ROSE-292484 format. One record per atom (N, C-alpha, C, CB): chain; residue in one letter; atom name; x, y, z. Coordinates in steps of 0.001 Angstrom, whole numbers. Glycine has a CB too. Layout:
BEGIN
<atom c="A" r="a" a="CA" c1="X" c2="Y" c3="Z"/>
...
This chain:
BEGIN
<atom c="A" r="x" a="N" c1="13417" c2="-18327" c3="-13821"/>
<atom c="A" r="x" a="CA" c1="11915" c2="-18621" c3="-13572"/>
<atom c="A" r="x" a="C" c1="11123" c2="-17530" c3="-12882"/>
<atom c="A" r="x" a="CB" c1="11765" c2="-19868" c3="-12712"/>
<atom c="A" r="x" a="N" c1="9845" c2="-17005" c3="-13743"/>
<atom c="A" r="x" a="CA" c1="9158" c2="-15831" c3="-12540"/>
<atom c="A" r="x" a="C" c1="9246" c2="-14901" c3="-13763"/>
<atom c="A" r="x" a="CB" c1="10209" c2="-15239" c3="-10763"/>
<atom c="A" r="x" a="N" c1="8629" c2="-13818" c3="-13295"/>
<atom c="A" r="x" a="CA" c1="8357" c2="-12199" c3="-14085"/>
<atom c="A" r="x" a="C" c1="9896" c2="-11309" c3="-13717"/>
<atom c="A" r="x" a="CB" c1="6614" c2="-11109" c3="-13139"/>
<atom c="A" r="x" a="N" c1="10286" c2="-10873" c3="-14803"/>
<atom c="A" r="x" a="CA" c1="11174" c2="-10162" c3="-14929"/>
<atom c="A" r="x" a="C" c1="10702" c2="-8573" c3="-13558"/>
<atom c="A" r="x" a="CB" c1="11250" c2="-9943" c3="-16760"/>
<atom c="A" r="x" a="N" c1="11420" c2="-8493" c3="-12396"/>
<atom c="A" r="x" a="CA" c1="11626" c2="-7320" c3="-11749"/>
<atom c="A" r="x" a="C" c1="11242" c2="-6026" c3="-12039"/>
<atom c="A" r="x" a="CB" c1="12638" c2="-7243" c3="-11642"/>
<atom c="A" r="x" a="N" c1="12402" c2="-6297" c3="-13234"/>
<atom c="A" r="x" a="CA" c1="12591" c2="-4834" c3="-14043"/>
<atom c="A" r="x" a="C" c1="11198" c2="-3907" c3="-14218"/>
<atom c="A" r="x" a="CB" c1="13164" c2="-5180" c3="-15698"/>
<atom c="A" r="x" a="N" c1="10399" c2="-5160" c3="-14701"/>
<atom c="A" r="x" a="CA" c1="9021" c2="-4904" c3="-15022"/>
<atom c="A" r="x" a="C" c1="7887" c2="-4709" c3="-14306"/>
<atom c="A" r="x" a="CB" c1="8707" c2="-5651" c3="-15603"/>
<atom c="A" r="x" a="N" c1="7740" c2="-5708" c3="-13764"/>
<atom c="A" r="x" a="CA" c1="7076" c2="-5904" c3="-12647"/>
<atom c="A" r="x" a="C" c1="6755" c2="-4959" c3="-11506"/>
<atom c="A" r="x" a="CB" c1="7617" c2="-6758" c3="-12227"/>
<atom c="A" r="x" a="N" c1="8278" c2="-4617" c3="-10866"/>
<atom c="A" r="x" a="CA" c1="8253" c2="-3852" c3="-9686"/>
<atom c="A" r="x" a="C" c1="7600" c2="-2971" c3="-10241"/>
<atom c="A" r="x" a="CB" c1="9445" c2="-3436" c3="-8993"/>
<atom c="A" r="x" a="N" c1="7895" c2="-1961" c3="-10965"/>
<atom c="A" r="x" a="CA" c1="7498" c2="-803" c3="-11052"/>
<atom c="A" r="x" a="C" c1="6075" c2="-672" c3="-11009"/>
<atom c="A" r="x" a="CB" c1="8005" c2="-300" c3="-12054"/>
<atom c="A" r="x" a="N" c1="5327" c2="-1438" c3="-11780"/>
<atom c="A" r="x" a="CA" c1="3884" c2="-1796" c3="-12216"/>
<atom c="A" r="x" a="C" c1="3236" c2="-2227" c3="-10687"/>
<atom c="A" r="x" a="CB" c1="3844" c2="-3218" c3="-13518"/>
<atom c="A" r="x" a="N" c1="3801" c2="-2956" c3="-9778"/>
<atom c="A" r="x" a="CA" c1="3536" c2="-3157" c3="-8147"/>
<atom c="A" r="x" a="C" c1="3711" c2="-1886" c3="-7197"/>
<atom c="A" r="x" a="CB" c1="4611" c2="-4271" c3="-7558"/>
<atom c="A" r="x" a="N" c1="4605" c2="-1224" c3="-7460"/>
<atom c="A" r="x" a="CA" c1="4611" c2="283" c3="-6751"/>
<atom c="A" r="x" a="C" c1="3377" c2="1180" c3="-7317"/>
<atom c="A" r="x" a="CB" c1="6148" c2="1162" c3="-7128"/>
<atom c="A" r="x" a="N" c1="3224" c2="1072" c3="-8485"/>
<atom c="A" r="x" a="CA" c1="2106" c2="2268" c3="-8685"/>
<atom c="A" r="x" a="C" c1="663" c2="1631" c3="-8123"/>
<atom c="A" r="x" a="CB" c1="1934" c2="2757" c3="-10522"/>
<atom c="A" r="x" a="N" c1="566" c2="7" c3="-8009"/>
<atom c="A" r="x" a="CA" c1="-296" c2="-279" c3="-7685"/>
<atom c="A" r="x" a="C" c1="-894" c2="10" c3="-6136"/>
<atom c="A" r="x" a="CB" c1="-149" c2="-1262" c3="-8093"/>
<atom c="A" r="x" a="N" c1="228" c2="-172" c3="-5499"/>
<atom c="A" r="x" a="CA" c1="14" c2="-401" c3="-4337"/>
<atom c="A" r="x" a="C" c1="105" c2="1363" c3="-3512"/>
<atom c="A" r="x" a="CB" c1="1148" c2="-1650" c3="-3916"/>
<atom c="A" r="x" a="N" c1="1097" c2="1824" c3="-3940"/>
<atom c="A" r="x" a="CA" c1="342" c2="3314" c3="-3862"/>
<atom c="A" r="x" a="C" c1="-655" c2="3858" c3="-4230"/>
<atom c="A" r="x" a="CB" c1="797" c2="4073" c3="-4247"/>
<atom c="A" r="x" a="N" c1="-1190" c2="3346" c3="-5257"/>
<atom c="A" r="x" a="CA" c1="-2637" c2="3684" c3="-5617"/>
<atom c="A" r="x" a="C" c1="-3496" c2="3387" c3="-4170"/>
<atom c="A" r="x" a="CB" c1="-3217" c2="2636" c3="-7024"/>
<atom c="A" r="x" a="N" c1="-3449" c2="2186" c3="-3975"/>
<atom c="A" r="x" a="CA" c1="-4317" c2="1722" c3="-3149"/>
<atom c="A" r="x" a="C" c1="-4277" c2="2744" c3="-2026"/>
<atom c="A" r="x" a="CB" c1="-4035" c2="319" c3="-2780"/>
<atom c="A" r="x" a="N" c1="-2881" c2="2381" c3="-1377"/>
<atom c="A" r="x" a="CA" c1="-2410" c2="2998" c3="234"/>
<atom c="A" r="x" a="C" c1="-3197" c2="4893" c3="48"/>
<atom c="A" r="x" a="CB" c1="128" c2="3013" c3="446"/>
<atom c="A" r="x" a="N" c1="-2902" c2="5257" c3="-1272"/>
<atom c="A" r="x" a="CA" c1="-3479" c2="6428" c3="-1212"/>
<atom c="A" r="x" a="C" c1="-5247" c2="6523" c3="-944"/>
<atom c="A" r="x" a="CB" c1="-3031" c2="7014" c3="-2498"/>
<atom c="A" r="x" a="N" c1="-5867" c2="5554" c3="-1278"/>
<atom c="A" r="x" a="CA" c1="-6895" c2="5511" c3="-1359"/>
<atom c="A" r="x" a="C" c1="-7445" c2="5206" c3="213"/>
<atom c="A" r="x" a="CB" c1="-7128" c2="4685" c3="-2423"/>
<atom c="A" r="x" a="N" c1="-6483" c2="4234" c3="729"/>
<atom c="A" r="x" a="CA" c1="-7187" c2="3760" c3="2326"/>
<atom c="A" r="x" a="C" c1="-6736" c2="4803" c3="3211"/>
<atom c="A" r="x" a="CB" c1="-6617" c2="2144" c3="3058"/>
<atom c="A" r="x" a="N" c1="-5647" c2="5815" c3="2499"/>
<atom c="A" r="x" a="CA" c1="-5836" c2="7379" c3="3903"/>
<atom c="A" r="x" a="C" c1="-6465" c2="8061" c3="3680"/>
<atom c="A" r="x" a="CB" c1="-4842" c2="8437" c3="4322"/>
<atom c="A" r="x" a="N" c1="-7147" c2="8360" c3="2326"/>
<atom c="A" r="x" a="CA" c1="-8347" c2="9300" c3="1751"/>
<atom c="A" r="x" a="C" c1="-9323" c2="8741" c3="2918"/>
<atom c="A" r="x" a="CB" c1="-8954" c2="8993" c3="-133"/>
<atom c="A" r="x" a="N" c1="-9226" c2="7679" c3="2680"/>
<atom c="A" r="x" a="CA" c1="-10886" c2="7371" c3="3786"/>
<atom c="A" r="x" a="C" c1="-10658" c2="7595" c3="5507"/>
<atom c="A" r="x" a="CB" c1="-11500" c2="5263" c3="3661"/>
<atom c="A" r="x" a="N" c1="-9381" c2="6839" c3="5455"/>
<atom c="A" r="x" a="CA" c1="-8727" c2="7306" c3="6840"/>
<atom c="A" r="x" a="C" c1="-9046" c2="8653" c3="7431"/>
<atom c="A" r="x" a="CB" c1="-7256" c2="7326" c3="6707"/>
<atom c="A" r="x" a="N" c1="-8674" c2="9685" c3="6414"/>
<atom c="A" r="x" a="CA" c1="-8783" c2="11368" c3="7064"/>
<atom c="A" r="x" a="C" c1="-10164" c2="11145" c3="7239"/>
<atom c="A" r="x" a="CB" c1="-8355" c2="12956" c3="5971"/>
<atom c="A" r="x" a="N" c1="-11371" c2="10520" c3="7063"/>
<atom c="A" r="x" a="CA" c1="-12354" c2="10629" c3="6662"/>
<atom c="A" r="x" a="C" c1="-13257" c2="9987" c3="8258"/>
<atom c="A" r="x" a="CB" c1="-12376" c2="9912" c3="5147"/>
<atom c="A" r="x" a="N" c1="-12320" c2="9841" c3="9206"/>
<atom c="A" r="x" a="CA" c1="-12743" c2="9466" c3="10611"/>
<atom c="A" r="x" a="C" c1="-13386" c2="10418" c3="10995"/>
<atom c="A" r="x" a="CB" c1="-11772" c2="9171" c3="11577"/>
<atom c="A" r="x" a="N" c1="-14313" c2="10169" c3="11865"/>
<atom c="A" r="x" a="CA" c1="-14776" c2="11238" c3="12736"/>
<atom c="A" r="x" a="C" c1="-14010" c2="11238" c3="13894"/>
<atom c="A" r="x" a="CB" c1="-16173" c2="11144" c3="13081"/>
<atom c="A" r="x" a="N" c1="-13926" c2="10060" c3="14321"/>
<atom c="A" r="x" a="CA" c1="-13198" c2="9660" c3="15699"/>
<atom c="A" r="x" a="C" c1="-14316" c2="9111" c3="16578"/>
<atom c="A" r="x" a="CB" c1="-12416" c2="11000" c3="16501"/>
<atom c="A" r="x" a="N" c1="-15472" c2="8686" c3="15987"/>
<atom c="A" r="x" a="CA" c1="-16580" c2="8406" c3="16867"/>
<atom c="A" r="x" a="C" c1="-16982" c2="7172" c3="16660"/>
<atom c="A" r="x" a="CB" c1="-17659" c2="9253" c3="16747"/>
<atom c="A" r="x" a="N" c1="-17827" c2="6343" c3="17253"/>
<atom c="A" r="x" a="CA" c1="-18450" c2="5636" c3="16870"/>
<atom c="A" r="x" a="C" c1="-17321" c2="4253" c3="17062"/>
<atom c="A" r="x" a="CB" c1="-19027" c2="6165" c3="15581"/>
<atom c="A" r="x" a="N" c1="-18260" c2="3072" c3="16344"/>
<atom c="A" r="x" a="CA" c1="-17397" c2="1655" c3="16953"/>
<atom c="A" r="x" a="C" c1="-15833" c2="1570" c3="16092"/>
<atom c="A" r="x" a="CB" c1="-18492" c2="-92" c3="16515"/>
<atom c="A" r="x" a="N" c1="-15129" c2="1084" c3="16690"/>
<atom c="A" r="x" a="CA" c1="-13665" c2="1474" c3="15988"/>
<atom c="A" r="x" a="C" c1="-12763" c2="253" c3="15039"/>
<atom c="A" r="x" a="CB" c1="-12606" c2="1915" c3="17348"/>
<atom c="A" r="x" a="N" c1="-13910" c2="-1189" c3="15531"/>
<atom c="A" r="x" a="CA" c1="-13359" c2="-1793" c3="14949"/>
<atom c="A" r="x" a="C" c1="-13337" c2="-1895" c3="13013"/>
<atom c="A" r="x" a="CB" c1="-13706" c2="-2696" c3="15692"/>
<atom c="A" r="x" a="N" c1="-13914" c2="-975" c3="12512"/>
<atom c="A" r="x" a="CA" c1="-13624" c2="-872" c3="10911"/>
<atom c="A" r="x" a="C" c1="-12563" c2="-91" c3="10310"/>
<atom c="A" r="x" a="CB" c1="-14725" c2="-346" c3="10259"/>
<atom c="A" r="x" a="N" c1="-12069" c2="957" c3="11677"/>
<atom c="A" r="x" a="CA" c1="-10977" c2="1730" c3="11538"/>
<atom c="A" r="x" a="C" c1="-9580" c2="964" c3="11619"/>
<atom c="A" r="x" a="CB" c1="-11086" c2="2749" c3="12532"/>
<atom c="A" r="x" a="N" c1="-10131" c2="481" c3="12682"/>
<atom c="A" r="x" a="CA" c1="-8734" c2="-579" c3="13214"/>
<atom c="A" r="x" a="C" c1="-8519" c2="-1439" c3="11609"/>
<atom c="A" r="x" a="CB" c1="-9315" c2="-2090" c3="14951"/>
<atom c="A" r="x" a="N" c1="-9377" c2="-1647" c3="11488"/>
<atom c="A" r="x" a="CA" c1="-9020" c2="-2850" c3="10028"/>
<atom c="A" r="x" a="C" c1="-8349" c2="-2128" c3="8889"/>
<atom c="A" r="x" a="CB" c1="-10593" c2="-3591" c3="9193"/>
<atom c="A" r="x" a="N" c1="-9420" c2="-975" c3="8922"/>
<atom c="A" r="x" a="CA" c1="-8440" c2="-53" c3="8011"/>
<atom c="A" r="x" a="C" c1="-7003" c2="385" c3="7819"/>
<atom c="A" r="x" a="CB" c1="-8790" c2="888" c3="8120"/>
<atom c="A" r="x" a="N" c1="-7078" c2="790" c3="9331"/>
<atom c="A" r="x" a="CA" c1="-5296" c2="768" c3="9741"/>
<atom c="A" r="x" a="C" c1="-4497" c2="-36" c3="9478"/>
<atom c="A" r="x" a="CB" c1="-4911" c2="725" c3="10940"/>
<atom c="A" r="x" a="N" c1="-4862" c2="-1388" c3="9453"/>
<atom c="A" r="x" a="CA" c1="-4036" c2="-2577" c3="9232"/>
<atom c="A" r="x" a="C" c1="-4162" c2="-2627" c3="7636"/>
<atom c="A" r="x" a="CB" c1="-4597" c2="-4010" c3="10080"/>
<atom c="A" r="x" a="N" c1="-4874" c2="-2354" c3="6815"/>
<atom c="A" r="x" a="CA" c1="-5054" c2="-2123" c3="5661"/>
<atom c="A" r="x" a="C" c1="-3548" c2="-1038" c3="4606"/>
<atom c="A" r="x" a="CB" c1="-6559" c2="-1456" c3="5892"/>
<atom c="A" r="x" a="N" c1="-3880" c2="-110" c3="5588"/>
<atom c="A" r="x" a="CA" c1="-2769" c2="1105" c3="5603"/>
<atom c="A" r="x" a="C" c1="-1355" c2="339" c3="6251"/>
<atom c="A" r="x" a="CB" c1="-3367" c2="2616" c3="6760"/>
<atom c="A" r="x" a="N" c1="-929" c2="-152" c3="6989"/>
<atom c="A" r="x" a="CA" c1="687" c2="-718" c3="7385"/>
<atom c="A" r="x" a="C" c1="637" c2="-1391" c3="5921"/>
<atom c="A" r="x" a="CB" c1="994" c2="-2044" c3="9052"/>
<atom c="A" r="x" a="N" c1="-479" c2="-2534" c3="5691"/>
<atom c="A" r="x" a="CA" c1="2" c2="-3465" c3="5104"/>
<atom c="A" r="x" a="C" c1="209" c2="-2945" c3="3563"/>
<atom c="A" r="x" a="CB" c1="-851" c2="-4635" c3="5345"/>
<atom c="A" r="x" a="N" c1="-245" c2="-2310" c3="3098"/>
<atom c="A" r="x" a="CA" c1="339" c2="-1547" c3="1673"/>
<atom c="A" r="x" a="C" c1="1533" c2="-617" c3="2106"/>
<atom c="A" r="x" a="CB" c1="-938" c2="-479" c3="843"/>
<atom c="A" r="x" a="N" c1="1957" c2="4" c3="3440"/>
<atom c="A" r="x" a="CA" c1="2777" c2="500" c3="3281"/>
<atom c="A" r="x" a="C" c1="4284" c2="-198" c3="3640"/>
<atom c="A" r="x" a="CB" c1="2388" c2="1470" c3="3766"/>
<atom c="A" r="x" a="N" c1="4004" c2="-1539" c3="3786"/>
<atom c="A" r="x" a="CA" c1="4949" c2="-2516" c3="3676"/>
<atom c="A" r="x" a="C" c1="5559" c2="-2929" c3="2072"/>
<atom c="A" r="x" a="CB" c1="4270" c2="-3692" c3="4360"/>
<atom c="A" r="x" a="N" c1="4048" c2="-3192" c3="1464"/>
<atom c="A" r="x" a="CA" c1="4129" c2="-3519" c3="30"/>
<atom c="A" r="x" a="C" c1="4640" c2="-2499" c3="-1053"/>
<atom c="A" r="x" a="CB" c1="2841" c2="-3880" c3="-344"/>
<atom c="A" r="x" a="N" c1="4500" c2="-1369" c3="-648"/>
<atom c="A" r="x" a="CA" c1="5228" c2="-289" c3="-1255"/>
<atom c="A" r="x" a="C" c1="6662" c2="-18" c3="-947"/>
<atom c="A" r="x" a="CB" c1="4576" c2="816" c3="-979"/>
<atom c="A" r="x" a="N" c1="6941" c2="-235" c3="185"/>
<atom c="A" r="x" a="CA" c1="8587" c2="-192" c3="546"/>
<atom c="A" r="x" a="C" c1="9225" c2="-1677" c3="-382"/>
<atom c="A" r="x" a="CB" c1="8889" c2="-389" c3="2694"/>
<atom c="A" r="x" a="N" c1="8632" c2="-2848" c3="-198"/>
<atom c="A" r="x" a="CA" c1="9134" c2="-4016" c3="-424"/>
<atom c="A" r="x" a="C" c1="8967" c2="-4315" c3="-2075"/>
<atom c="A" r="x" a="CB" c1="8425" c2="-5023" c3="542"/>
<atom c="A" r="x" a="N" c1="7970" c2="-3023" c3="-3213"/>
<atom c="A" r="x" a="CA" c1="8255" c2="-3223" c3="-4609"/>
<atom c="A" r="x" a="C" c1="9419" c2="-1938" c3="-4773"/>
<atom c="A" r="x" a="CB" c1="6723" c2="-3112" c3="-5661"/>
<atom c="A" r="x" a="N" c1="9405" c2="-783" c3="-4039"/>
<atom c="A" r="x" a="CA" c1="10264" c2="195" c3="-4173"/>
<atom c="A" r="x" a="C" c1="11678" c2="-365" c3="-4400"/>
<atom c="A" r="x" a="CB" c1="10161" c2="1050" c3="-3041"/>
<atom c="A" r="x" a="N" c1="11680" c2="-1072" c3="-3278"/>
<atom c="A" r="x" a="CA" c1="13066" c2="-1634" c3="-2657"/>
<atom c="A" r="x" a="C" c1="13688" c2="-2367" c3="-4205"/>
<atom c="A" r="x" a="CB" c1="12746" c2="-3032" c3="-1078"/>
<atom c="A" r="x" a="N" c1="12762" c2="-3251" c3="-4719"/>
<atom c="A" r="x" a="CA" c1="13217" c2="-4274" c3="-6276"/>
<atom c="A" r="x" a="C" c1="13157" c2="-2898" c3="-7335"/>
<atom c="A" r="x" a="CB" c1="11628" c2="-5933" c3="-6917"/>
<atom c="A" r="x" a="N" c1="12460" c2="-2365" c3="-6881"/>
<atom c="A" r="x" a="CA" c1="12122" c2="-1857" c3="-8495"/>
<atom c="A" r="x" a="C" c1="13978" c2="-930" c3="-8466"/>
<atom c="A" r="x" a="CB" c1="10046" c2="-331" c3="-8696"/>
<atom c="A" r="x" a="N" c1="14145" c2="-112" c3="-7161"/>
<atom c="A" r="x" a="CA" c1="15298" c2="250" c3="-7577"/>
<atom c="A" r="x" a="C" c1="16576" c2="-626" c3="-7664"/>
<atom c="A" r="x" a="CB" c1="15493" c2="1181" c3="-6909"/>
<atom c="A" r="x" a="N" c1="16687" c2="-1830" c3="-7313"/>
<atom c="A" r="x" a="CA" c1="17881" c2="-3107" c3="-7440"/>
<atom c="A" r="x" a="C" c1="17890" c2="-3349" c3="-8877"/>
<atom c="A" r="x" a="CB" c1="17503" c2="-4702" c3="-6574"/>
<atom c="A" r="x" a="N" c1="16721" c2="-2887" c3="-9309"/>
<atom c="A" r="x" a="CA" c1="16559" c2="-3620" c3="-11183"/>
<atom c="A" r="x" a="C" c1="16226" c2="-2747" c3="-11561"/>
<atom c="A" r="x" a="CB" c1="15534" c2="-4837" c3="-11818"/>
<atom c="A" r="x" a="N" c1="16418" c2="-1481" c3="-11350"/>
<atom c="A" r="x" a="CA" c1="16611" c2="-512" c3="-12441"/>
<atom c="A" r="x" a="C" c1="17957" c2="103" c3="-13276"/>
<atom c="A" r="x" a="CB" c1="16074" c2="468" c3="-11919"/>
């Protein structure tokens, strides 16, 4: 039942790494001034993507 992890996991790793890299590029543009709310949200997104990358990379390794 469900998708084959050997096929799905590598694609998910790539997708989440791509999103993480985009978020990190944006984070590097933070001048450190102004309201922090949006930057805290971005930090949360980065943390979220890091977890997904670890999860899918582990799954990809187990099924490779």
